[in-house]
C-alpha positions as CSV (number, residue, x, y, z in Angstrom):
1,M,97.0,44.9,23.0
2,G,97.4,42.1,20.8
3,L,100.1,40.5,22.9
4,R,97.9,41.0,26.0
5,L,94.7,39.5,24.5
6,G,96.7,36.6,23.3
7,G,98.1,36.0,26.8
8,V,94.5,36.1,28.2
9,S,93.3,33.6,25.5
10,Q,96.1,31.3,26.3
11,H,95.3,31.4,29.9
12,R,91.6,30.7,29.3
13,Q,92.7,27.7,27.1
14,Q,94.8,26.3,29.9
15,G,91.9,26.6,32.6
16,Q,89.4,25.0,30.2
17,H,91.8,22.1,29.6
18,R,92.2,21.6,33.4
19,R,88.3,21.5,33.9
20,R,88.0,19.0,31.1
21,T,90.6,16.8,32.6
22,T,88.9,17.0,35.9
23,V,85.5,16.0,34.5
24,Q,87.0,13.2,32.5
25,R,88.7,11.9,35.7
26,I,85.5,12.0,37.6
27,K,83.6,10.0,34.9
28,Q,86.4,7.6,34.6
29,R,86.2,6.9,38.4
30,R,82.2,6.6,38.2
31,V,82.9,3.9,35.5
32,A,85.5,2.1,37.5
33,V,83.2,2.0,40.4
34,V,80.4,0.4,38.3
35,A,82.7,-2.1,36.9
36,L,84.1,-3.1,40.2
37,T,80.6,-3.4,41.7
38,A,79.6,-5.7,38.9
39,A,82.8,-7.7,39.2
40,A,82.4,-8.1,42.9
41,L,78.8,-9.3,42.3
42,V,80.1,-12.0,39.9
43,A,82.7,-13.1,42.3
44,G,80.3,-13.2,45.2
45,T,77.7,-15.2,43.5
46,G,79.7,-17.4,41.4
47,V,77.4,-16.9,38.5
48,G,78.2,-15.1,35.1
49,L,75.9,-12.3,34.6
50,G,76.4,-12.0,30.8
51,L,77.6,-8.5,31.3
52,W,79.1,-8.3,27.8
53,A,77.5,-9.6,24.6
54,S,79.3,-12.3,22.7
55,S,80.9,-12.0,19.3
56,G,78.4,-11.7,16.6
57,D,78.2,-14.1,13.7
58,D,80.8,-12.2,11.8
59,G,83.3,-12.5,14.6
60,A,83.2,-8.9,15.7
61,A,82.7,-8.2,19.4
62,E,79.8,-6.1,20.3
63,G,80.1,-3.4,22.8
64,P,78.5,-3.2,26.3
65,A,74.6,-3.4,26.1
66,S,72.8,-0.1,27.0
67,A,69.2,0.4,28.0
68,S,66.7,-0.3,25.2
69,A,63.8,1.8,24.2
70,G,61.1,1.9,26.9
71,E,63.4,1.0,29.8
72,R,63.2,2.9,33.1
73,P,66.4,4.9,34.1
74,E,66.9,2.4,37.1
75,D,66.6,-0.5,34.5
76,S,69.8,0.9,32.6
77,G,71.9,1.5,35.5
78,E,71.0,5.4,35.6
79,A,69.9,7.2,38.8
80,A,66.3,8.4,38.7
81,G,66.0,12.2,38.3
82,T,69.3,12.8,36.8
83,T,69.7,15.0,33.6
84,P,71.6,13.9,30.6
85,G,74.4,16.1,31.5
86,D,74.8,14.6,35.0
87,R,74.5,10.9,33.8
88,P,77.5,8.7,34.2
89,S,78.4,6.5,31.5
90,P,75.9,3.4,31.1
91,S,76.8,0.6,33.3
92,P,76.8,-2.8,31.4
93,T,73.4,-4.8,31.8
94,R,72.7,-8.6,31.6
95,S,72.7,-9.4,27.8
96,Y,71.2,-12.9,28.2
97,P,68.2,-14.3,30.1
98,L,68.6,-17.7,32.0
99,S,68.6,-20.3,29.5
100,K,65.8,-22.9,29.0
101,A,66.4,-26.7,28.6
102,P,66.8,-27.9,25.2
103,R,63.7,-29.3,23.7
104,T,64.4,-32.9,22.5
105,I,62.7,-36.2,22.1
106,P,63.0,-37.9,24.7
107,A,63.1,-34.7,26.9
108,V,66.1,-34.4,29.0
109,R,65.6,-35.1,32.7
110,E,67.5,-32.3,34.2
111,H,69.0,-29.0,33.1
112,T,70.8,-26.3,35.2
113,A,70.1,-23.0,33.5
114,E,72.9,-20.3,33.1
115,R,73.3,-16.9,31.4
116,G,75.0,-16.9,28.0
117,P,74.7,-17.2,24.2
118,G,74.6,-20.9,24.0
119,W,76.5,-22.6,21.1
120,R,75.9,-22.9,17.4
121,P,77.8,-24.6,14.9
122,A,80.1,-22.7,12.5
123,R,82.8,-23.2,10.1
124,G,86.1,-24.0,11.8
125,H,84.4,-25.4,14.9
126,R,86.0,-28.8,15.9
127,V,85.0,-32.1,17.5
128,V,87.6,-33.4,19.7
129,V,87.9,-36.5,21.9
130,D,89.9,-37.4,24.9
131,D,89.7,-41.2,24.2
132,P,90.0,-43.0,20.9
133,A,87.0,-45.2,21.8
134,L,84.9,-42.1,21.1
135,A,86.2,-41.8,17.5
136,D,83.0,-43.0,16.1
137,E,80.6,-40.8,18.1
138,G,83.0,-38.0,17.2
139,R,83.1,-38.4,13.6
140,L,79.4,-38.9,13.3
141,I,78.3,-35.7,15.1
142,A,81.0,-33.8,13.4
143,G,79.6,-34.9,10.0
144,E,75.9,-34.2,11.2
145,L,76.7,-30.7,12.3
146,G,79.2,-29.7,9.6
147,L,82.1,-29.6,11.9
148,T,85.8,-30.7,11.5
149,Y,86.6,-34.0,13.4
150,A,90.1,-33.1,14.9
151,G,90.5,-36.4,16.9
152,E,92.4,-36.4,20.2
153,K,93.4,-32.9,21.2
154,D,94.5,-31.3,24.6
155,D,94.2,-27.7,23.6
156,E,91.1,-25.7,23.7
157,K,89.5,-23.6,21.1
158,T,86.4,-21.5,20.9
159,G,83.6,-23.5,19.3
160,D,84.9,-26.8,20.4
161,V,82.8,-29.8,20.9
162,R,84.7,-32.2,23.3
163,L,83.6,-35.6,24.0
164,V,84.9,-37.2,27.3
165,L,84.8,-40.7,28.6
166,N,85.2,-40.5,32.3
167,R,84.8,-44.2,33.0
168,D,83.0,-43.9,36.2
169,A,82.3,-47.6,37.0
170,G,79.6,-46.9,39.5
171,A,77.5,-44.9,37.1
172,N,74.7,-45.7,34.7
173,P,76.8,-46.3,31.4
174,E,73.9,-44.7,29.4
175,S,74.1,-41.5,31.5
176,Y,75.6,-38.4,30.3
177,T,76.4,-34.7,31.0
178,M,76.3,-32.0,28.3
179,T,77.9,-28.6,29.5
180,V,77.5,-25.6,27.3
181,R,79.5,-22.7,28.5
182,G,82.0,-20.0,27.3
183,G,81.5,-20.9,23.6
184,R,82.0,-24.5,23.9
185,V,80.3,-27.9,24.5
186,T,81.6,-30.8,26.5
187,V,79.6,-34.1,26.6
188,S,80.9,-36.5,29.1
189,G,79.8,-40.0,30.3
190,P,81.0,-43.0,32.0
191,G,80.5,-45.2,28.9
192,E,80.4,-44.7,25.2
193,A,76.7,-45.2,24.9
194,G,76.1,-42.1,27.4
195,V,78.4,-40.0,25.4
196,F,76.5,-41.0,22.2
197,Y,73.2,-40.0,23.7
198,G,74.6,-36.7,24.8
199,T,75.5,-36.1,20.9
200,R,71.9,-36.9,20.1
201,T,70.8,-34.3,22.6
202,L,73.1,-31.6,21.0
203,K,71.9,-32.5,17.4
204,Q,68.3,-32.2,18.3
205,A,68.7,-28.9,20.2
206,V,70.6,-27.5,17.1
207,K,68.1,-28.9,14.6
208,G,65.2,-27.6,16.5
209,A,66.3,-24.1,17.8
210,G,69.6,-23.4,15.9
211,T,71.5,-23.3,19.2
212,A,72.4,-25.5,22.2
213,P,71.3,-23.6,25.3
214,E,73.8,-22.4,28.0
215,G,73.9,-24.6,30.9
216,V,74.4,-28.2,32.1
217,V,72.2,-31.2,31.0
218,R,72.4,-34.2,33.3
219,D,70.4,-37.2,31.8
220,A,69.9,-40.9,32.1
221,P,67.1,-43.4,30.9
222,A,64.7,-44.8,33.3
223,K,64.8,-48.1,31.7
224,P,67.7,-50.0,30.2
225,R,65.6,-51.8,27.4
226,R,64.2,-49.5,24.7
227,G,63.3,-51.3,21.7
228,L,61.6,-51.7,18.3
229,S,60.6,-55.3,17.4
230,L,60.2,-55.9,13.4
231,D,58.5,-58.9,12.0
232,I,60.6,-59.5,8.8
233,A,59.4,-63.1,8.5
234,R,55.8,-62.3,7.3
235,K,56.7,-59.1,5.4
236,H,60.0,-58.8,3.7
237,Y,61.8,-55.3,4.2
238,T,64.8,-54.1,2.4
239,A,68.2,-53.8,4.2
240,D,68.1,-50.0,3.2
241,W,64.8,-49.5,5.0
242,I,66.0,-51.4,8.2
243,E,69.1,-49.3,8.2
244,D,67.0,-46.1,7.9
245,R,65.0,-47.3,10.9
246,I,68.3,-47.9,12.9
247,R,69.4,-44.3,12.2
248,E,65.9,-43.2,13.4
249,L,66.2,-45.3,16.5
250,G,69.6,-44.1,17.4
251,D,68.6,-40.5,17.2
252,L,65.8,-41.3,19.7
253,K,67.9,-43.1,22.1
254,F,66.5,-46.4,21.5
255,N,68.9,-49.3,22.3
256,E,67.2,-52.4,20.7
257,L,66.0,-53.7,17.5
258,G,64.3,-57.1,17.5
259,L,64.4,-59.1,14.3
260,H,61.6,-61.8,14.1
261,F,62.8,-63.6,11.0
262,S,61.3,-67.0,11.2
263,D,57.7,-67.8,11.1
264,D,55.1,-69.8,9.0
265,Q,55.2,-67.5,6.1
266,G,58.9,-67.2,5.7
267,F,62.5,-67.6,6.9
268,R,64.2,-64.4,5.8
269,I,68.0,-64.7,6.6
270,E,70.5,-66.6,4.6
271,S,71.7,-69.9,6.2
272,D,74.7,-72.1,5.6
273,S,73.7,-74.9,8.1
274,H,70.0,-75.2,6.5
275,P,69.9,-73.3,3.4
276,E,66.7,-75.3,2.4
277,V,64.5,-73.4,5.0
278,V,65.3,-69.9,3.6
279,S,62.6,-68.1,1.6
280,R,63.2,-66.6,-1.8
281,E,63.1,-63.0,-0.5
282,H,65.6,-62.8,2.3
283,L,68.4,-60.9,3.7
284,T,72.1,-62.1,3.0
285,K,74.4,-62.5,5.7
286,A,76.6,-59.6,4.3
287,Q,73.4,-57.3,4.6
288,V,72.7,-58.5,8.1
289,K,76.4,-57.8,9.0
290,R,76.0,-54.2,7.8
291,I,72.8,-53.9,9.8
292,V,74.3,-55.1,12.8
293,D,77.5,-53.0,12.5
294,L,75.4,-49.9,12.0
295,A,73.3,-50.7,15.0
296,R,76.4,-51.3,17.1
297,S,77.7,-47.8,16.0
298,R,74.4,-46.3,17.3
299,H,74.7,-48.5,20.5
300,I,71.7,-50.5,19.4
301,T,71.7,-54.3,20.1
302,V,70.0,-56.4,17.5
303,V,68.0,-59.1,19.1
304,P,67.3,-62.1,16.8
305,E,64.2,-64.3,17.3
306,I,63.7,-67.8,15.8
307,D,60.3,-68.6,17.4
308,S,59.8,-72.1,18.5
309,P,58.3,-74.6,19.0
310,G,55.4,-72.9,17.2
311,H,55.5,-70.4,14.2
312,L,58.0,-72.8,12.5
313,G,56.0,-73.2,9.3
314,A,59.0,-72.2,7.0
315,V,61.4,-74.8,8.5
316,I,58.7,-77.5,8.6
317,A,57.9,-76.8,4.8
318,A,61.4,-78.2,4.2
319,H,61.2,-80.8,6.7
320,P,57.5,-82.1,6.6
321,D,58.4,-85.2,8.7
322,L,58.9,-82.8,11.7
323,Q,55.4,-81.4,11.7
324,L,53.2,-82.1,14.6
325,R,50.1,-84.3,14.1
326,N,47.1,-84.8,16.4
327,A,45.6,-88.2,17.4
328,G,43.6,-88.3,14.2
329,G,46.7,-87.7,12.0
330,G,45.9,-84.1,11.2
331,A,48.6,-81.6,10.7
332,V,49.0,-78.8,13.1
333,R,50.0,-75.6,11.3
334,G,53.4,-74.1,12.2
335,A,53.9,-76.6,15.0
336,I,57.1,-78.7,15.3
337,D,56.9,-82.1,16.9
338,I,59.0,-81.7,20.0
339,S,59.0,-85.3,20.8
340,K,61.5,-85.8,18.0
341,E,65.2,-85.5,18.5
342,K,65.7,-84.2,14.9
343,S,63.4,-81.2,15.7
344,A,65.6,-80.0,18.6
345,R,68.7,-80.7,16.5
346,I,67.7,-78.4,13.6
347,V,66.5,-75.7,15.8
348,D,69.7,-75.7,17.8
349,E,71.8,-75.8,14.8
350,L,70.1,-72.6,13.4
351,L,70.4,-70.9,16.9
352,E,74.2,-71.8,17.0
353,E,74.7,-70.5,13.5
354,Y,73.1,-67.1,13.9
355,A,74.8,-66.6,17.3
356,G,77.9,-65.8,15.2
357,L,75.8,-63.2,13.0
358,F,74.4,-61.5,16.0
359,P,76.9,-60.7,18.8
360,G,74.5,-59.0,21.1
361,S,73.9,-60.1,24.7
362,Q,70.1,-60.7,24.1
363,W,68.3,-63.5,22.5
364,H,64.4,-64.1,21.8
365,L,63.4,-67.6,21.8
366,G,59.7,-67.1,21.0
367,G,57.8,-69.9,22.8
368,D,54.2,-68.4,22.1
369,E,51.2,-70.0,20.6
370,Y,52.2,-73.6,20.5
371,Q,49.0,-75.2,19.0
372,A,49.3,-78.4,21.0
373,L,48.4,-76.3,24.1
374,V,45.3,-74.5,22.6
375,V,43.1,-77.5,22.8
376,S,41.0,-78.5,25.9
377,D,42.8,-81.8,26.6
378,P,46.3,-81.8,25.1
379,E,47.3,-85.2,26.4
380,A,44.2,-86.7,24.6
381,S,44.8,-84.7,21.4
382,F,48.5,-85.4,21.1
383,P,49.3,-88.8,22.9
384,G,52.8,-88.9,21.2
385,L,53.8,-85.7,23.1
386,A,52.2,-86.9,26.2
387,A,54.2,-90.2,26.1
388,A,57.3,-88.3,25.6
389,A,56.7,-86.1,28.5
390,R,56.1,-89.0,30.9
391,E,59.3,-90.7,29.6
392,R,61.4,-87.7,30.2
393,Y,59.8,-86.0,33.4
394,G,58.0,-88.9,35.0
395,P,54.4,-90.4,35.2
396,G,52.6,-87.2,36.1
397,A,54.2,-85.1,33.4
398,T,52.1,-83.3,30.9
399,V,52.5,-81.7,27.4
400,E,53.0,-78.3,29.1
401,D,56.0,-79.8,31.1
402,L,57.6,-81.1,27.7
403,T,56.9,-77.7,26.3
404,T,58.7,-76.0,29.2
405,G,61.4,-78.4,28.9
406,W,61.9,-77.6,25.1
407,L,62.0,-73.8,26.1
408,N,64.8,-74.5,28.8
409,D,66.7,-76.5,26.4
410,R,66.8,-73.7,23.7
411,A,67.6,-71.4,26.6
412,A,70.7,-73.4,27.3
413,T,71.8,-73.4,23.7
414,V,71.8,-69.5,23.6
415,R,73.1,-69.2,27.1
416,A,76.2,-71.4,26.1
417,K,76.8,-68.7,23.6
418,G,76.6,-66.0,26.4
419,R,73.2,-64.7,25.5
420,T,70.4,-63.7,27.8
421,P,67.1,-65.7,26.8
422,R,63.8,-64.0,26.5
423,A,60.4,-65.6,25.7
424,W,56.8,-64.6,25.0
425,N,54.7,-64.6,28.4
426,D,52.3,-67.4,26.9
427,G,55.4,-69.7,26.9
428,F,55.3,-69.7,30.6
429,F,52.8,-71.9,32.7
430,R,51.5,-72.1,36.2
431,G,52.0,-75.3,38.0
432,G,53.5,-78.5,36.3
433,S,56.6,-80.4,37.4
434,V,58.9,-78.5,35.1
435,K,59.5,-74.7,35.7
436,A,61.0,-72.3,33.2
437,A,64.6,-71.4,33.8
438,K,64.7,-68.3,36.2
439,D,66.9,-66.3,33.8
440,I,64.6,-66.4,30.9
441,Q,63.1,-62.9,30.8
442,V,59.4,-62.4,30.2
443,A,58.3,-60.5,26.9
444,Y,54.9,-59.7,28.1
445,W,52.5,-59.1,25.2
446,T,49.0,-60.3,25.9
447,G,46.4,-61.7,28.5
448,K,44.3,-63.3,25.9
449,E,45.8,-66.9,25.8
450,I,44.1,-69.9,27.5
451,G,44.8,-69.9,31.2
452,A,46.2,-66.3,30.9
453,R,48.3,-65.3,33.8
454,Q,48.2,-61.8,35.3
455,P,51.5,-59.9,34.9
456,V,52.0,-59.8,38.8
457,E,52.3,-63.6,38.7
458,Y,55.5,-63.4,36.6
459,L,56.8,-60.6,38.8
460,A,56.1,-62.2,42.1
461,E,58.1,-65.1,40.8
462,G,61.0,-62.6,40.8
463,R,61.2,-62.5,36.9
464,K,62.4,-59.6,34.8
465,V,60.0,-58.5,32.3
466,V,60.1,-56.6,29.1
467,N,56.8,-54.7,28.1
468,Y,55.3,-55.5,24.6
469,N,51.7,-54.6,25.6
470,D,49.5,-55.4,22.6
471,E,46.9,-53.0,23.8
472,F,49.3,-50.0,23.2
473,L,52.5,-51.2,21.4
474,Y,51.3,-53.6,18.7
475,Y,51.3,-52.2,15.1
476,V,49.6,-55.2,13.3
477,L,49.4,-54.6,9.5
478,G,45.8,-54.9,8.2
479,E,44.4,-54.5,11.7
480,P,43.2,-58.2,11.9
481,L,41.0,-59.6,14.7
482,T,40.6,-56.8,17.3
483,F,43.8,-54.9,16.5
484,T,43.9,-51.3,15.6
485,Y,46.8,-49.2,14.7
486,P,48.2,-47.5,17.9
487,T,48.6,-43.8,18.2
488,G,51.2,-41.8,19.7
489,Q,48.8,-39.8,21.5
490,R,47.4,-42.8,23.4
491,I,50.7,-44.1,24.2
492,Y,51.9,-40.6,25.4
493,E,49.0,-39.9,27.7
494,Q,48.1,-43.3,28.9
495,W,50.9,-46.0,28.7
496,T,53.8,-46.3,31.1
497,P,56.3,-49.3,31.5
498,R,54.3,-50.5,34.4
499,V,51.2,-51.0,32.1
500,L,51.9,-54.4,31.0
501,R,48.5,-55.7,30.3
502,G,45.3,-53.8,29.3
503,T,45.4,-50.3,30.7
504,T,46.2,-51.0,34.4
505,A,49.5,-50.5,35.9
506,V,51.1,-53.1,38.2
507,P,52.1,-51.9,41.7
508,E,54.9,-49.8,41.9
509,R,57.1,-52.1,44.1
510,Y,57.6,-54.3,40.9
511,D,58.9,-51.3,38.8
512,A,62.6,-52.3,39.0
513,Q,61.7,-55.8,37.5
514,I,60.3,-54.1,34.4
515,L,63.3,-53.7,32.3
516,G,61.7,-51.6,29.7
517,G,59.7,-52.1,26.7
518,S,59.4,-52.5,22.8
519,F,57.2,-51.3,20.1
520,A,56.4,-54.1,17.7
521,I,55.5,-54.2,14.1
522,W,53.6,-57.4,13.0
523,G,53.0,-58.6,9.2
524,D,49.9,-60.5,9.6
525,L,48.4,-58.9,6.4
526,P,51.9,-58.0,4.9
527,R,50.4,-56.2,1.7
528,A,48.3,-53.9,3.8
529,Q,50.9,-51.2,4.0
530,T,54.0,-50.5,2.1
531,Q,57.4,-50.0,3.8
532,E,56.9,-46.3,3.4
533,Q,53.5,-46.4,5.0
534,V,54.7,-48.5,7.9
535,A,57.6,-45.8,8.4
536,A,55.2,-43.0,8.5
537,G,52.5,-44.9,10.7
538,I,55.1,-45.7,13.4
539,R,56.7,-42.3,13.5
540,L,54.8,-40.7,16.2
541,P,54.1,-43.8,18.3
542,L,57.9,-44.5,18.3
543,R,58.5,-41.1,19.8
544,A,55.8,-41.4,22.4
545,T,57.1,-44.9,23.3
546,V,60.7,-43.7,23.9
547,Q,59.6,-40.6,25.8
548,K,57.8,-43.0,28.4
549,L,60.8,-45.5,28.6
550,W,63.4,-42.6,29.1
551,D,61.0,-40.9,31.8
552,P,57.7,-42.7,32.7
553,G,56.5,-39.7,34.5
554,R,54.0,-37.2,33.2
555,P,55.6,-35.2,30.2
556,E,55.8,-31.5,30.6
557,L,54.6,-31.0,27.0
558,S,50.8,-31.5,25.9
559,W,50.5,-33.9,23.1
560,N,50.1,-31.1,20.6
561,E,53.4,-29.6,21.8
562,F,55.0,-32.9,21.6
563,R,53.8,-33.5,18.1
564,E,54.9,-30.1,17.1
565,L,58.4,-30.7,18.6
566,A,58.6,-34.1,16.7
567,G,58.2,-32.0,13.5
568,Q,61.1,-29.7,14.4
569,V,63.7,-32.2,15.6
570,G,62.8,-35.2,13.6
C-alpha cells in the first residue's frame, strides 16, 4: 500500500510540475509579445517612450513602472474584465511626460520636448570639450555646477556635459544647441560665445529647477548688441563692484559693458599720456585690465567712452587754456574749444592710449550736448568757432559743420585702431555742408535736444542705431529734471528695440538697422544711491531689457511670473 501510494504521489507531482511549466511558458510568451509590441512602437515612431525608469539618485536601477493607484486597467496595460488570476504580467508604461522648456532669463526661443529624466549634476560627472578653445567655458561651468573638468576627451560617460565647437561659418556665432538626452548634455555652437550662452542656459535650468529637461534647445539672440552703460566719471565705482556686474551680465547673456569714464566731474582711469587729468578716485590700469579680461571670458566687449567736445570738464580743469569762451569772454562749462589744434591733439592722445587698454571692436565718441550749439545763434555767440569753420570748410560753413568735422576726425582716430565708432544722436545734424561719416553708429537716447530729429531720419539715411531710449532705459541717480527710475515691468510690457524715442516704435522695415540696445546708469547726483542700492535698483530692469533684446516678441510669462523666475534663477 505504501509503495502504491508513493507511486501515485510521485505521478501527481510530475503532472503538477508539467502544468506549472506550461503556465509559466504562456506567461513568458505574453510578456514577450508586450515587449515586442513596445519595441516595434519605439522603432516605428523614432521616439523614446521612457519605458523604463532611470537609475535613482543612489545609482540603483528601478524596475518597470506599474499602474498607480486610481488607474483604470487599460491605463496599466491590463485587459478590462480580467481577473487577477488571468492577468498577464503588467506591461511597462511611460515613466516620463513630455519635457517642458527650461525656464531661463532670457527665455530660450525654441525647445523640442522629449521623454526622459533630464540631467542633474552629481559627483563624478565630467565636463569635457572637443576643442581647446572651449577650456575657459568648460572650467567655468564645471566649477559652477560642482563637476570635474576633464578637458578634451573622446570617450563618453553617463553624466557628461560635452561642449562642442562646430565652427559653422554661416551661422550666428552667438547661437547654440543644447541637447539633453540619455543622461548626458551636449552644448554645441558655431562660436565660443554661443557655447558659453548654452552653458548659461544649463546653469539657470539647474539653479531654478534642479534639472535640465530632456530635449533639445535651439537658441540665438534677436539683436547683436545687448549692453549696460555705466557712468563711472560722475560716480566712482570700485573694481570689485564692476566685476560683479560683469558676472551678472554674463549669466544674462549681455555682451557689452560701456564705461563712460570722462566727464565734467571726473576722469576715472589712470593715464600715462596725461596723468594731470586723472581724478583722485580712479581705476588703475591694472584694475581695468582685470575688468577687461573678466569681461572677455564672459564674451562681453567693454566699450570705452571719452565724451567730446562737450563733457570734458575734468580735462579742461588741467588745461584751462582749452576752455571754450563765448563772445563776451565767458567760460562755457565742460566745452572744449574745437578751433584749437591742441584740443584735438590731447583728445586724440587719450583715445590712442586707451585703445591699447580696451581691445574690443567698439568705441563710443560721445558727441552730445556741446554747449556752443544750444544757443539761438552759435555763429554770433562763438565768432572764433565760426571763423574756424569758414577757414576749414568754406565761406558758408557753420559751427555745426565744425562740430561734425571734430566728430569725424575723432572717428578717424579710433577707426585707425580697428574700432567701430559710435556717437549720441544729438551729435548728428541735418543739413550743413559736412556730414557725419557713414560708419558712425547712432546711440539714440533722446528727442529733447534743440532741433531734435526723429529716429526715422537716421534710419532713412541708412545708419545703424543702438537703442538707449531715455524714456525706458535711463537710470539717473537722484531722478533730476523729469527722470524717474525705470521699472522692469514697464520695460518688459511696453518696450522693444524698435521703440527708440518715447513710446512709439519705428516701422518694422528698419528693424535690421537697429543693432540692439543698452540700459544706462548715470551719476548726475552721485550720492543719491550707494553702489549696493544701484545694484538692487537695476536688477529687474536689466533682466527685462535683455529679455526684449534676446526676443522682442511678446513674452510668454506674465510680469509676475517673470519676476518670480528672476528670484529663482538669479
